[in-house]
C-alpha positions in Angstrom: -35.8 -22.0 -142.0 -34.8 -24.3 -145.0 -36.2 -27.0 -143.0 -39.6 -24.8 -143.1 -39.7 -24.4 -146.6 -39.0 -27.8 -147.1 -42.3 -28.5 -144.8 -44.5 -26.1 -146.8 -43.8 -27.1 -150.0 -44.1 -30.4 -148.9 -47.6 -29.0 -147.6 -51.0 -30.0 -149.0 -54.0 -27.3 -149.2 -57.2 -29.9 -149.6 -61.1 -29.5 -149.5 -61.1 -29.5 -145.5 -58.1 -26.9 -145.4 -60.6 -24.9 -147.8 -63.3 -25.4 -146.0 -61.1 -24.0 -142.8 -60.2 -21.1 -144.8 -63.7 -20.4 -145.7 -65.0 -20.5 -141.8 -62.6 -18.4 -140.5 -62.7 -15.7 -143.3 -66.5 -15.7 -142.0 -65.4 -14.9 -138.9 -62.2 -14.9 -137.5 -63.3 -15.4 -133.6 -65.2 -18.7 -134.5 -63.4 -21.2 -131.3 -61.8 -24.1 -132.5 -64.0 -27.0 -131.6 -66.8 -25.2 -133.3 -64.4 -24.7 -136.3 -63.8 -28.5 -136.4 -67.5 -28.8 -136.0 -68.3 -27.1 -138.9 -65.4 -28.7 -141.0 -66.5 -32.0 -140.6 -63.3 -33.0 -137.7 -62.2 -33.5 -134.8 -61.3 -30.8 -132.6 -57.1 -31.7 -132.3 -56.2 -32.0 -136.3 -58.5 -28.9 -136.9 -56.0 -26.7 -134.3 -52.8 -28.1 -136.4 -54.1 -27.2 -139.4 -54.9 -24.2 -138.9 -51.7 -23.9 -137.2 -50.1 -24.9 -140.9 -51.6 -22.4 -142.4 -50.3 -20.0 -140.3 -46.7 -21.0 -140.5 -47.6 -21.6 -143.9 -48.3 -18.1 -144.0 -51.9 -18.6 -145.9 -53.2 -17.1 -143.0 -51.7 -13.6 -142.0 -53.5 -13.5 -139.0 -57.7 -12.2 -138.3 -58.9 -9.1 -137.4 -61.8 -6.9 -136.3 -63.9 -5.4 -138.7 -64.1 -1.9 -137.9 -67.4 0.0 -138.8 -65.8 3.1 -140.0 -69.1 5.8 -139.3 -70.4 4.9 -136.1 -66.6 5.8 -135.8 -66.6 9.4 -137.0 -64.4 8.6 -140.5 -67.2 9.3 -142.9 -65.4 10.3 -146.1 -63.9 7.4 -148.4 -62.3 7.8 -151.2 -59.9 6.6 -154.1 -56.9 8.8 -155.5 -55.4 7.8 -158.7 -52.2 8.7 -158.9 -49.7 9.3 -162.0 -46.2 9.6 -161.4 -43.9 11.5 -163.4 -41.0 8.7 -163.2 -41.9 4.9 -163.2 -38.3 3.7 -161.9 -37.9 1.7 -159.1 -36.2 3.2 -156.9 -39.4 5.8 -157.2 -42.4 3.3 -157.0 -40.9 2.1 -153.5 -40.6 5.8 -152.7 -44.0 6.7 -153.2 -45.2 3.5 -152.0 -43.8 4.1 -148.8 -45.1 6.6 -148.5 -48.9 5.8 -148.8 -47.4 2.9 -146.1 -46.7 5.6 -143.9 -49.8 7.5 -144.4 -52.8 6.9 -141.6 -55.5 7.7 -144.0 -53.8 5.6 -146.5 -56.0 2.5 -146.1 -54.8 0.2 -149.0 -52.3 0.8 -152.3 -52.1 -1.2 -155.5 -50.1 -0.3 -158.1 -50.9 -0.9 -161.9 -51.1 -1.6 -164.9 -51.7 1.4 -167.3 -52.2 5.2 -167.4 -53.5 5.2 -163.7 -50.2 4.2 -162.0 -50.8 3.8 -157.8 -54.7 3.5 -156.4 -55.0 4.8 -153.3 -57.7 4.0 -150.6 -58.2 6.6 -148.3 -60.4 7.1 -145.1 -60.4 9.8 -143.4 -62.8 11.9 -140.5 -64.4 14.3 -142.8 -64.3 16.4 -147.0 -61.5 18.6 -145.3 -58.5 16.0 -144.3 -58.9 14.3 -147.0 -58.3 17.7 -148.8 -55.8 19.0 -146.7 -54.0 14.8 -147.3 -54.7 15.3 -150.7 -53.4 19.4 -151.2 -50.4 18.8 -148.6 -49.4 15.1 -148.8 -50.1 13.9 -152.8 -49.9 16.7 -155.1 -46.7 18.1 -152.9 -45.3 14.7 -152.9 -41.8 14.3 -155.3 -42.8 12.5 -158.7 -46.4 12.9 -158.3 -47.7 14.2 -162.3 -51.2 13.7 -161.4 -53.8 13.4 -158.8 -57.6 12.0 -159.7 -60.2 11.2 -156.9 -63.8 9.7 -156.8 -65.3 9.8 -153.1 -67.3 7.0 -152.5 -71.1 8.1 -152.3 -72.5 4.6 -151.1 -70.5 1.3 -151.0 -72.7 -1.8 -152.5 -70.4 -4.8 -151.4 -66.7 -5.0 -149.3 -65.9 -8.7 -148.8 -62.6 -8.8 -147.0 -60.3 -11.4 -148.5 -60.3 -14.0 -151.2 -63.5 -16.0 -152.7 -62.3 -19.4 -150.6 -65.5 -20.6 -152.6 -64.2 -20.8 -155.9 -61.6 -23.1 -154.4 -62.8 -24.8 -151.9 -65.7 -26.7 -153.6 -64.1 -29.1 -155.9 -60.5 -28.0 -154.4 -57.7 -30.6 -155.3 -55.0 -31.0 -153.1 -52.6 -28.2 -154.2 -48.8 -27.4 -152.4 -48.9 -24.5 -150.0 -46.6 -22.0 -150.9 -45.1 -18.9 -148.5 -47.8 -15.8 -149.0 -45.4 -13.1 -150.2 -45.7 -9.9 -148.3 
């Protein structure tokens, strides 16, 4: 483990790595040969770079993006949660509750009036209402729940805006990603 940490500290992310990240984020199913061609290097060093990015925790994984409506998940909503207590143990307990719910797809702890923002996906309004009433508002330490239904998604971009860093990317140290 110590050797791996030292390796990560000495590794650098350069413009080629940023191009690799951009291409993989756009199409995680791209072959190594096609990826290498698009970023302008040969296949063996491209594969080594991808492996190094995975080992450093920069690439957490690759996943299929599913069409929620085609699969019968017609409701996407956001729930804004305010807790009675923001003690660390209470925050952790709420996060564990959110992680355990399949309806909760994203959970963010916020600063300000709202303690947590949850992105929820449900098959229908009734399932979402049941979740709000029986799981969220009934949860210990929950003071208030406000919800907003998504009418239309105008933009959805997975990942990070690598194009903001990749165009003029200087070599930067790779740091282990927090999970």
